[in-house]
C-alpha angles and dihedrals in degrees: 000000000000090000094053092054092052092053091053095052099057095064092052090048090051092050091047093049091046090051092049090047091051092049092050090049090050092049093049091048091048091049091049092048090049092050092049092048094048092043093050093052091058116078136168091233116088117254116270109270112234109234115244119255110257117250114220126188114196114206120207111263113277127216117195138172111239127224109283116254101169096311142038115267132169138197126219109195135173110208128195122186125210111208129193101225145006093259089063090046092054092046093051092046093049093048097037096136089055090048092050090048092053093049091048090050092052093045096046093051092066130092117229092243090061093060102058107090126059088244089058090052091048091051089049090052090051091051091051091048092050091049093049095046090066114096111272091217130015092248097055133075120247119275120244106232106173099185145358118220125193111219093175127023119172121164119191 
């Protein structure tokens, strides 16, 4: 009977050693995969900077009489300003009547013939942006209006 017990134990020992060997191999593989993953996430280049969300300020639609050139014409325009930072946003919001006055002045000093082509409208947007980037009061810094967008543009 002693011989029959010794022949039963070796298969259990083989299964146990095979199981231990498989677990060791799994642990080594997992450790290698973890090291690779953590190492690949690190890079010497700086992380990509998330672009800032744009800040838009929509002005109420403006209607102005244009410079006379033989007949009376008017322009109805919706203007939206894109500003670079929250300081400019707060300045423009605080001085909104001054901002609207500057936009109205730029719009009303145009003739209807100078507002027909897309290039004319782009030039008008540039003039508005230049006017608004000037300080609203002598004691304040200039605003940072990065673009002017027309949301409505009707010439009659």
